[in-house]
Backbone bond lengths (Angstrom), bond angles and torsions (degrees), N, CA, C in turn:
res aa  C-N    CA-C-N  psi(-1)  N-CA   C-N-CA  omega(-1)  CA-C   N-CA-C  phi
1 M - - - 1.499 - - 1.503 108.82 -
2 S 1.286 117.73 128.27 1.473 121.49 -176.47 1.528 108.13 -69.59
3 K 1.326 115.70 160.79 1.493 119.59 -178.68 1.452 108.06 -68.48
4 S 1.354 119.99 -25.83 1.454 118.46 -175.66 1.541 117.00 -73.97
5 K 1.427 109.49 -15.70 1.510 113.36 176.00 1.452 110.66 -98.73
6 L 1.353 120.66 -1.19 1.549 119.19 174.79 1.438 113.10 -67.40
7 S 1.237 116.45 141.26 1.476 119.35 177.10 1.534 109.08 -129.70
8 Y 1.313 114.80 146.70 1.365 126.80 178.76 1.495 120.98 -125.86
9 P 1.360 123.54 141.27 1.376 120.27 -175.13 1.550 111.83 -57.98
10 Q 1.245 117.88 139.68 1.486 124.89 -171.86 1.515 107.34 -85.34
11 R 1.242 121.35 127.89 1.416 126.12 175.97 1.566 107.06 -79.85
12 P 1.366 113.23 150.25 1.471 115.86 -176.33 1.534 105.72 -72.74
13 P 1.327 116.95 149.55 1.488 114.28 -178.30 1.555 112.72 -67.88
14 Q 1.301 117.37 163.62 1.417 120.74 178.81 1.560 113.47 -57.54
15 D 1.341 114.91 144.90 1.445 118.09 173.34 1.535 104.32 59.76
16 S 1.241 121.85 40.96 1.535 120.51 179.84 1.557 112.37 -96.98
17 F 1.445 120.80 6.78 1.282 119.65 179.02 1.509 105.70 -111.22
18 V 1.402 114.01 115.50 1.523 118.40 -169.86 1.546 110.39 -106.44
19 C 1.318 121.11 135.07 1.392 125.82 176.48 1.603 109.29 -75.64
20 K 1.264 118.46 127.43 1.472 124.17 -174.41 1.655 108.96 -77.81
21 H 1.277 115.69 -16.13 1.518 120.88 169.32 1.382 119.33 -76.64
22 C 1.267 118.14 -43.18 1.526 120.87 -171.06 1.429 117.82 -134.45
23 S 1.506 114.65 -2.46 1.457 122.21 -176.24 1.417 119.78 68.33
24 K 1.360 122.21 10.38 1.391 127.24 171.64 1.523 113.05 -64.14
25 R 1.236 119.01 138.63 1.425 125.08 -170.74 1.586 111.48 -104.65
26 F 1.237 112.19 143.92 1.490 120.24 174.70 1.507 119.95 -130.67
27 R 1.256 118.17 159.29 1.513 117.76 -178.92 1.456 112.47 -89.36
28 T 1.272 119.93 -23.01 1.446 124.84 -178.13 1.585 111.40 -127.41
29 K 1.328 113.15 152.37 1.324 118.23 179.33 1.551 113.57 -67.90
30 G 1.344 111.73 -31.78 1.566 121.20 177.63 1.690 105.09 -64.44
31 G 1.232 111.59 -39.50 1.530 113.12 -174.96 1.538 112.35 -68.33
32 L 1.476 111.05 -34.82 1.422 111.54 175.74 1.452 113.34 -76.76
33 Y 1.253 126.89 -32.01 1.376 132.57 -178.62 1.644 105.47 -64.20
34 N 1.254 116.92 -43.65 1.534 121.16 177.52 1.471 110.94 -62.34
35 H 1.350 115.20 -40.78 1.535 122.95 -178.66 1.463 108.62 -71.22
36 V 1.327 122.31 -39.98 1.420 118.49 -178.08 1.572 111.47 -64.23
37 K 1.225 117.31 -26.52 1.436 121.96 178.52 1.626 112.72 -58.06
38 S 1.355 111.93 -30.86 1.526 115.93 -177.35 1.529 108.63 -71.40
39 H 1.285 119.61 -22.24 1.446 120.87 177.53 1.472 117.08 -73.97
40 D 1.300 113.14 -23.17 1.553 118.81 177.80 1.452 107.31 -149.31
41 P 1.315 113.43 71.18 1.567 118.05 -176.37 1.571 114.58 -59.98
42 E 1.312 112.66 -34.91 1.562 115.42 -177.21 1.530 109.53 -55.36
43 Q 1.516 112.24 -41.11 1.468 114.04 -177.45 1.443 115.14 -65.23
44 Y 1.356 119.53 -26.13 1.546 124.30 -174.25 1.384 112.14 -105.94
45 L 1.357 117.46 -19.07 1.488 122.81 -167.81 1.573 107.76 -63.45
46 M 1.403 114.25 127.41 1.379 122.05 175.38 1.566 106.39 -98.80
47 K 1.372 116.09 133.38 1.512 122.63 -178.01 1.386 109.59 -121.21
48 C 1.453 112.42 127.69 1.487 115.26 176.93 1.414 117.92 -74.65
49 P 1.280 116.90 132.89 1.588 126.83 -170.18 1.558 107.73 -68.27
50 D 1.379 114.17 -19.19 1.575 111.03 -179.93 1.466 118.44 -112.14
51 C 1.374 121.25 1.30 1.431 121.23 166.98 1.480 103.90 -159.45
52 Q 1.379 113.61 -168.54 1.430 121.67 -168.53 1.528 112.34 -91.24
53 F 1.250 116.34 13.47 1.579 120.54 178.50 1.551 109.62 -69.58
54 T 1.308 112.96 134.13 1.474 120.36 171.48 1.557 110.05 -132.64
55 S 1.363 117.15 157.11 1.373 124.80 178.67 1.477 115.64 -157.65
56 L 1.295 112.54 145.00 1.524 115.72 175.79 1.570 111.33 -88.09
57 Q 1.305 114.58 -16.69 1.455 124.07 -173.44 1.540 110.89 -98.74
58 K 1.370 116.88 115.33 1.539 118.44 -179.46 1.559 111.77 -59.37
59 S 1.218 118.28 -29.54 1.455 125.66 -178.59 1.508 108.71 -69.37
60 N 1.344 118.05 -43.86 1.457 124.57 178.98 1.530 111.32 -65.91
61 F 1.420 110.26 -42.43 1.519 119.26 -176.32 1.584 105.60 -67.88
62 T 1.296 116.79 -43.28 1.493 114.42 176.81 1.425 119.12 -61.38
63 K 1.489 110.32 -39.35 1.382 116.48 175.89 1.619 117.73 -58.96
64 H 1.468 105.86 -44.86 1.572 116.66 176.24 1.563 107.47 -51.37
65 L 1.333 113.78 -53.35 1.455 112.63 -170.86 1.540 112.92 -65.83
66 A 1.346 115.76 -34.79 1.427 117.96 -177.32 1.608 112.38 -73.13
67 V 1.378 115.16 -44.09 1.358 120.96 176.87 1.463 117.77 -68.27
68 V 1.333 115.73 -52.41 1.433 122.59 -173.71 1.579 113.88 -79.81
69 H 1.461 115.15 -45.17 1.378 114.15 -173.55 1.671 112.86 -113.64
70 K 1.218 110.13 1.40 1.513 116.59 174.62 1.530 107.50 65.75
71 K 1.384 117.96 40.22 1.507 118.36 -175.26 1.492 105.96 -132.53
72 N 1.414 113.66 158.15 1.420 122.40 170.34 1.497 112.41 -86.41
73 L 1.301 121.24 -170.49 1.465 129.01 178.86 1.645 104.35 -70.98
74 E 1.316 117.47 -28.97 1.407 117.60 -176.40 1.572 108.93 -91.71
75 G 1.174 119.15 7.77 1.549 122.86 175.18 1.513 115.28 80.37
76 K 1.301 112.00 11.58 1.581 114.89 177.66 1.407 111.71 -82.03
77 Q 1.302 123.86 147.75 1.463 127.82 176.73 1.557 112.72 -69.01
78 I 1.270 114.89 134.74 1.472 122.79 171.89 1.408 112.92 -116.41
79 E 1.366 119.94 156.08 1.442 115.80 -179.83 1.549 112.77 -118.46
80 D 1.241 123.77 169.73 1.490 129.40 175.58 1.475 106.31 -82.56
81 N 1.382 116.23 93.45 1.560 119.27 -177.85 1.406 110.73 -110.31
82 F 1.385 117.88 7.68 1.535 119.73 175.39 1.498 109.18 -117.33
83 F 1.267 116.13 130.05 1.385 121.17 -174.48 1.592 115.71 -128.12
84 C 1.323 119.18 131.27 1.430 122.54 -179.36 1.568 109.18 -68.44
85 T 1.324 111.70 137.41 1.398 120.07 173.14 1.598 121.36 -76.96
86 F 1.370 107.05 -10.13 1.469 113.98 -174.80 1.507 114.34 -105.89
87 C 1.368 113.50 -21.51 1.446 123.90 -178.43 1.406 111.88 -152.07
88 N 1.329 120.29 -177.42 1.549 121.32 -172.81 1.393 111.58 -98.10
89 F 1.369 115.06 31.69 1.576 121.45 174.52 1.485 107.45 -77.06
90 K 1.296 115.20 135.86 1.492 119.98 171.52 1.528 111.99 -138.57
91 C 1.264 115.29 157.76 1.547 119.71 -166.39 1.530 109.12 -155.81
92 T 1.227 115.59 170.89 1.537 121.21 -171.12 1.567 112.04 -92.16
93 T 1.332 114.46 -23.68 1.483 118.53 -177.12 1.480 114.56 -125.14
94 E 1.301 116.82 157.46 1.555 122.91 177.30 1.518 107.03 -68.64
95 L 1.213 119.57 -38.26 1.555 121.34 -176.71 1.573 107.70 -63.53
96 Q 1.388 116.89 -39.48 1.444 117.69 177.03 1.453 111.49 -61.54
97 L 1.196 114.92 -49.80 1.550 123.54 177.30 1.510 112.08 -47.66
98 K 1.467 114.22 -54.26 1.364 119.56 176.35 1.475 119.47 -52.64
99 S 1.382 110.88 -44.21 1.431 124.46 176.05 1.546 112.01 -61.49
100 H 1.267 114.56 -44.57 1.332 118.88 -176.06 1.616 109.05 -68.24
101 T 1.236 114.48 -47.68 1.586 122.90 176.73 1.430 108.43 -52.21
102 M 1.325 119.41 -49.43 1.476 124.87 -173.62 1.453 109.27 -62.65
103 R 1.415 113.20 -50.05 1.556 116.35 -176.85 1.376 117.44 -74.16
104 K 1.347 118.26 -34.97 1.506 119.37 -165.43 1.707 106.73 -105.95
105 H 1.183 119.78 -13.57 1.423 118.89 -174.88 1.568 114.34 -128.39
106 T 1.464 116.23 20.51 1.434 116.23 176.23 1.610 102.35 -94.13
107 S 1.225 115.66 139.83 1.387 117.54 -175.95 1.649 107.23 -78.54
108 S 1.348 111.28 153.33 1.436 113.51 179.35 1.550 122.93 -52.61
109 A 1.340 106.21 -30.55 1.624 114.28 174.23 1.414 112.05 -68.83
110 K 1.281 121.56 -25.86 1.436 121.24 -174.78 1.550 112.61 -97.69
111 K 1.377 115.99 3.73 1.607 114.66 -173.75 1.543 98.41 -85.43
112 E 1.177 110.77 122.10 1.524 123.51 -173.55 1.590 109.96 -69.49
113 F 1.330 116.40 -41.58 1.483 121.65 -172.59 1.476 111.88 -94.98
114 R 1.409 119.62 117.93 1.465 125.33 -172.37 1.454 110.53 -129.41
115 C 1.262 119.22 135.61 1.433 127.29 174.18 1.513 110.24 -69.97
116 Q 1.284 114.77 131.68 1.466 117.34 178.29 1.607 112.17 -88.27
117 Q 1.205 117.30 11.54 1.522 121.09 -178.27 1.556 113.24 -120.18
118 C 1.316 116.14 -13.81 1.457 123.46 -178.97 1.570 105.65 -155.66
119 L 1.380 113.06 -174.70 1.379 121.60 -178.35 1.560 115.22 -87.53
120 Y 1.337 116.69 7.67 1.458 116.08 -178.80 1.579 112.98 -69.66
121 A 1.373 114.69 136.19 1.373 121.28 178.68 1.577 110.47 -139.76
122 T 1.399 115.37 150.72 1.373 114.67 -176.73 1.632 108.96 -153.79
123 V 1.316 115.43 173.81 1.378 119.41 -176.25 1.641 110.58 -98.68
124 E 1.426 113.30 -2.94 1.360 113.66 -173.15 1.603 107.44 -136.13
125 K 1.367 109.10 134.45 1.428 119.99 -172.91 1.511 109.85 -63.91
126 A 1.318 116.13 -36.66 1.462 122.92 -179.49 1.587 109.64 -64.49
127 A 1.261 113.53 -41.10 1.489 118.81 178.76 1.562 110.76 -66.15
128 L 1.354 115.12 -38.39 1.521 116.64 176.06 1.626 112.38 -66.13
129 L 1.301 112.48 -42.64 1.544 114.87 -178.66 1.596 106.91 -64.71
130 K 1.310 121.44 -36.90 1.333 125.73 179.56 1.471 108.86 -68.38
131 H 1.289 117.78 -41.87 1.571 115.24 173.01 1.496 114.85 -59.77
132 I 1.350 113.59 -39.41 1.479 112.89 -169.02 1.678 105.72 -74.53
133 R 1.272 110.37 -34.46 1.464 113.59 174.91 1.479 112.63 -62.90
134 I 1.308 122.97 -49.19 1.395 119.60 -179.17 1.523 117.22 -71.09
135 K 1.294 116.98 -41.43 1.461 120.35 -176.28 1.439 118.54 -94.53
136 H 1.253 120.30 -21.01 1.501 122.88 -179.47 1.582 118.46 -117.82
137 T 1.189 117.15 -49.03 1.438 117.76 -178.17 1.571 112.20 -89.49
138 M 1.388 117.43 -22.29 1.349 116.09 175.59 1.487 116.87 71.17
139 D 1.367 116.15 10.06 1.465 120.75 -177.35 1.540 109.60 -59.69
140 R 1.318 121.26 142.59 1.453 126.74 173.22 1.413 111.46 -129.24
141 P 1.429 122.03 72.96 1.471 122.88 -172.56 1.484 116.76 -72.45
142 Y 1.395 118.20 -15.85 1.377 121.01 -168.39 1.533 114.71 -106.53
143 V 1.397 109.29 109.83 1.542 119.96 -169.99 1.443 114.01 -101.78
144 C 1.353 115.57 126.62 1.523 123.63 175.90 1.610 107.97 -60.24
145 E 1.370 113.71 126.74 1.501 109.68 172.91 1.443 122.12 -75.53
146 V 1.407 109.67 -6.10 1.447 115.50 -175.45 1.481 106.45 -99.45
147 C 1.285 126.95 -42.51 1.434 122.72 -173.60 1.498 109.51 -122.60
148 T 1.272 124.65 -2.65 1.575 130.72 178.60 1.513 107.30 71.94
149 L 1.176 128.62 7.58 1.424 126.01 172.87 1.605 107.21 -60.96
150 S 1.325 118.52 147.55 1.512 120.06 -179.56 1.509 110.25 -121.36
151 F 1.302 116.50 154.22 1.409 127.44 -172.51 1.490 112.34 -136.52
152 S 1.318 113.91 159.00 1.429 115.91 -173.18 1.571 111.64 -97.01
153 T 1.318 117.80 -13.81 1.441 119.07 173.90 1.582 117.65 -139.90
154 T 1.182 122.31 160.25 1.387 129.07 -170.63 1.406 109.48 -67.17
155 S 1.442 120.45 -31.61 1.387 123.50 -177.44 1.626 106.78 -77.98
156 A 1.336 115.25 -34.13 1.467 114.01 175.06 1.555 116.41 -67.95
157 I 1.245 112.23 -31.06 1.602 111.42 179.21 1.557 106.02 -79.88
158 A 1.331 115.60 -33.02 1.493 116.31 178.96 1.554 109.45 -61.96
159 R 1.285 114.21 -40.10 1.516 118.48 -178.12 1.438 107.93 -69.28
160 H 1.411 121.33 -36.14 1.384 121.39 -178.19 1.495 109.17 -74.62
161 R 1.286 122.10 -36.19 1.442 117.32 178.05 1.475 115.58 -65.35
162 R 1.376 124.23 -23.78 1.258 130.41 173.14 1.518 110.41 -72.29
163 S 1.242 118.12 -21.09 1.571 120.86 175.91 1.497 113.22 -67.53
164 H 1.487 108.16 -23.01 1.533 116.57 -174.34 1.531 109.22 -75.56
165 N 1.396 111.91 -30.29 1.498 117.84 -168.95 1.566 105.63 -119.12
166 Q 1.314 121.23 9.47 1.451 128.63 -176.76 1.487 118.38 48.81
167 E 1.400 111.14 34.55 1.580 115.56 173.27 1.401 114.05 -77.95
168 K 1.373 118.34 135.44 1.343 126.65 -179.70 1.624 105.90 -133.49
169 P 1.353 119.03 83.16 1.340 119.72 179.80 1.464 119.91 -78.88
170 Y 1.284 125.05 -13.87 1.428 128.72 -178.69 1.458 111.75 -91.30
171 I 1.318 118.99 112.21 1.404 124.17 -168.82 1.593 113.58 -115.24
172 C 1.259 120.79 134.41 1.518 121.84 -174.97 1.557 103.28 -72.74
173 T 1.342 113.46 134.14 1.447 121.43 176.66 1.549 115.68 -99.86
174 H 1.387 111.35 1.59 1.453 112.15 -179.67 1.554 111.98 -67.82
175 P 1.307 115.37 147.50 1.480 115.06 -174.49 1.583 108.58 -61.89
176 K 1.408 113.51 148.24 1.474 124.53 -179.32 1.515 113.69 57.61
177 C 1.356 114.86 22.33 1.487 118.23 178.29 1.552 107.27 -138.16
178 S 1.339 116.03 128.66 1.518 118.18 178.69 1.598 111.16 -131.03
179 K 1.309 111.90 31.69 1.430 116.66 -177.79 1.598 109.90 -63.88
180 M 1.392 118.83 142.24 1.333 121.48 -174.46 1.725 109.66 -121.73
181 Y 1.287 108.55 146.70 1.560 111.52 -179.56 1.519 111.46 -133.36
182 A 1.253 111.82 153.04 1.602 117.24 174.71 1.513 107.80 -81.97
183 D 1.293 120.00 -18.06 1.409 125.06 -171.09 1.454 111.68 -115.62
184 K 1.373 123.42 131.56 1.501 120.13 177.05 1.496 115.66 -67.67
185 K 1.438 112.44 -32.52 1.476 123.05 178.96 1.583 109.06 -59.35
186 R 1.300 117.60 -49.38 1.306 124.93 175.65 1.518 113.67 -56.15
187 L 1.357 116.06 -43.55 1.510 115.16 -179.25 1.473 107.37 -67.37
188 K 1.407 120.14 -34.47 1.544 120.81 -178.23 1.518 110.52 -64.36
189 E 1.382 112.36 -38.09 1.550 120.64 178.51 1.555 109.19 -63.71
190 H 1.431 114.28 -43.22 1.396 120.37 178.01 1.640 109.81 -62.19
191 L 1.186 118.85 -43.83 1.463 119.22 -178.44 1.573 109.44 -67.67
192 M 1.259 120.10 -25.72 1.391 123.18 173.97 1.452 110.49 -65.80
193 A 1.325 114.77 -38.64 1.424 120.37 178.42 1.505 112.82 -60.10
194 H 1.389 117.14 -45.29 1.378 120.95 170.79 1.506 117.34 -53.64
195 K 1.268 119.00 -34.24 1.477 123.70 179.50 1.618 108.78 -95.20
196 N 1.314 116.45 2.66 1.433 118.03 178.44 1.525 115.48 59.64
197 Q 1.425 108.90 33.46 1.565 115.92 174.05 1.466 111.06 -88.69
198 K 1.373 120.74 129.29 1.456 127.21 176.77 1.409 111.24 -133.35
199 P 1.316 111.43 80.65 1.577 115.99 -179.45 1.552 119.49 -73.71
200 F 1.354 113.57 -14.95 1.437 115.62 178.80 1.521 108.11 -91.85
201 Q 1.295 118.39 109.20 1.477 125.29 179.43 1.569 117.97 -103.39
202 C 1.188 121.47 134.47 1.457 123.14 177.57 1.602 112.76 -69.51
203 S 1.250 117.27 133.46 1.442 122.90 178.76 1.515 117.63 -75.82
204 F 1.387 110.14 -6.98 1.480 112.65 -176.74 1.532 114.62 -120.63
205 C 1.363 113.57 -8.64 1.516 115.83 177.34 1.467 106.10 -157.03
206 K 1.367 121.66 -172.74 1.363 124.56 -167.25 1.662 110.62 -91.07
207 Y 1.329 112.52 8.82 1.482 115.85 -178.42 1.662 110.58 -65.61
208 S 1.212 115.49 136.36 1.586 123.86 166.43 1.352 108.65 -140.21
209 T 1.333 107.26 158.59 1.492 123.29 -176.58 1.545 113.30 -147.88
210 N 1.164 120.06 161.35 1.595 130.59 172.35 1.451 110.69 -80.73
211 R 1.417 122.10 -11.53 1.525 120.01 -174.11 1.442 109.00 -126.14
212 N 1.276 117.78 135.51 1.481 124.84 171.95 1.524 113.52 -56.22
213 D 1.389 115.97 -46.73 1.422 118.21 -176.01 1.689 113.43 -63.50
214 N 1.380 110.69 -35.25 1.405 118.74 171.05 1.432 115.26 -52.44
215 L 1.311 112.02 -48.68 1.475 123.42 -174.13 1.590 105.02 -64.68
216 R 1.317 119.87 -46.70 1.477 122.73 -178.70 1.609 106.62 -61.48
217 T 1.236 114.85 -48.37 1.409 121.52 177.57 1.662 115.24 -49.04
218 H 1.300 106.99 -51.40 1.471 117.34 -179.18 1.646 109.87 -62.99
219 I 1.262 110.03 -41.28 1.503 113.30 -179.82 1.612 110.63 -64.99
220 R 1.261 112.78 -41.61 1.455 119.61 178.66 1.443 110.34 -66.23
221 R 1.233 123.63 -34.72 1.460 119.06 -179.92 1.396 117.93 -89.04
222 N 1.485 118.75 -23.25 1.469 122.69 -172.34 1.576 113.93 -110.50
223 H 1.325 113.59 -18.42 1.398 116.26 -162.44 1.657 102.90 -133.43
224 T 1.295 120.02 36.45 1.465 116.21 -174.41 1.506 117.13 -76.57
225 D 1.314 118.85 -13.83 1.467 125.84 168.96 1.440 117.38 -77.92
226 S 1.325 117.16 -19.31 1.552 118.53 -177.70 1.549 101.76 -127.39
227 K 1.264 111.48 120.95 1.495 120.78 177.85 1.484 118.34 -131.60
228 P 1.392 117.88 58.01 1.472 115.05 173.31 1.411 111.63 -68.44
229 P 1.420 127.99 158.54 1.364 127.95 -175.78 1.491 113.70 -62.56
230 L 1.219 114.66 128.59 1.552 115.51 179.46 1.588 111.74 -70.95
231 D 1.180 115.09 131.79 1.470 122.49 -179.26 1.482 112.75 -77.75
232 L 1.423 114.43 82.15 1.453 118.44 -167.38 1.483 107.94 -70.18
233 N 1.441 116.35 -32.50 1.505 114.40 -176.55 1.558 112.86 -64.50
234 S 1.368 114.97 -34.84 1.443 118.71 175.68 1.432 111.64 -68.69
235 V 1.366 122.92 -40.70 1.488 125.16 171.64 1.301 113.05 -57.70
236 Y 1.462 119.05 -48.23 1.418 121.50 -178.86 1.505 114.01 -58.03
237 S 1.419 111.76 -42.67 1.415 113.03 178.80 1.431 115.46 -62.42
238 R 1.361 119.62 -44.01 1.490 121.73 172.55 1.552 112.20 -55.47
239 Y 1.247 115.39 -42.28 1.539 121.89 -178.80 1.485 110.60 -58.09
240 Q 1.443 111.91 -51.34 1.414 117.76 -177.44 1.521 113.19 -65.01
241 E 1.377 120.78 -32.72 1.316 128.17 172.63 1.497 115.21 -58.42
242 S 1.409 110.26 -41.74 1.509 116.80 -178.14 1.509 109.86 -73.72
243 L 1.283 122.25 -15.37 1.484 123.11 177.65 1.371 115.54 -91.61
244 T 1.373 124.33 -1.60 1.425 125.74 -173.00 1.558 108.88 -72.75
245 N 1.310 119.27 -18.79 1.356 119.69 176.00 1.427 117.42 -86.68
246 T 1.312 114.46 -1.27 1.569 116.39 -178.47 1.561 104.42 -94.81
247 T 1.402 115.73 162.02 1.377 119.01 -170.29 1.542 111.96 -85.52
248 D 1.435 107.15 -26.38 1.583 105.04 -178.49 1.510 107.16 -97.24
249 D 1.334 113.59 128.71 1.443 126.24 -165.98 1.431 115.34 -103.34
250 T 1.421 119.54 29.60 1.496 121.68 -175.86 1.531 109.94 -77.76
251 E 1.311 114.30 130.28 1.424 125.97 -177.57 1.552 108.61 -65.63
252 V 1.357 117.16 134.77 1.481 121.99 -172.32 1.579 104.44 -109.76
253 S 1.176 115.81 133.74 1.560 119.47 177.78 1.557 106.68 -102.91
254 F 1.207 112.17 147.13 1.610 122.81 175.42 1.564 110.91 -104.59
C-alpha cells in the first residue's frame, strides 16, 4: 500500500473540550472535568472524616488521608513502610519516597531547572516557574471571588479563601497540643518549634528562628545600617533539611 493511501486516526483539535457553564475551552477531557468541579464544588467536594480538610481532587484527598491520618480511602489504617536511606524521613507510599529523594537529596549540580536571574535551582519545572512568578515577575493570576484580592499561587489563594470562613484544616499532632492552622506551611513551622528547630539564622548576630518572616523582621528592626545580601540559598537548604523529618513532603518555594 502506498504512503498516500495510509490513514491515521484523527486527533481532536486543540482546546476541543468546552465547558457548558462558561464556554472555557480545554485541551483534554480531564482538564475540563477538573474545571467543571469549580462551578459546583459542593457536588464534588471530598471532606475528611477526621478533620476539616476538603479537596476537589481525589489525588490530593488520598494524599491527605495517607500523610495526616495514616488511612486509605476505605478508612483502614496504613503504616510508614518506606524509609529514606539518606535521612530519617519515612512515608506510606513508594511514590512519596521517590518524590522525597528527588527533591531533598539531589545535588545542586544535578538540578536541571535553574533560574536565570538568581541561584535558585530545582528538579521540577513547575517549581521553577512558580519561583519565577513569585520572586521575579510578581504575577498574581489567582483572584479571590469574594474580595478580588489576587495571589501568585494556588496555595496562597486557597489559604486566603479559608480566612473568609475561618477554616483551619491543618492540626498539630504533637501530644497535648491541638493548635490548628489555615496554612500547611505554618503548621510545619509550628512543629519545628516543638522540636526546637530554628533553621533561619541571622547573618549579623546569633539570633535564629523557625520562620523566614521572623528573620526578616529581626534584620529590619535590629540591623538596618548593615544590609549585605541575605544568602537565601543557604537559608533554603537549612529549611529543607529541617523538614525532612515531617511526613508531608511538599516542596516550599521562597
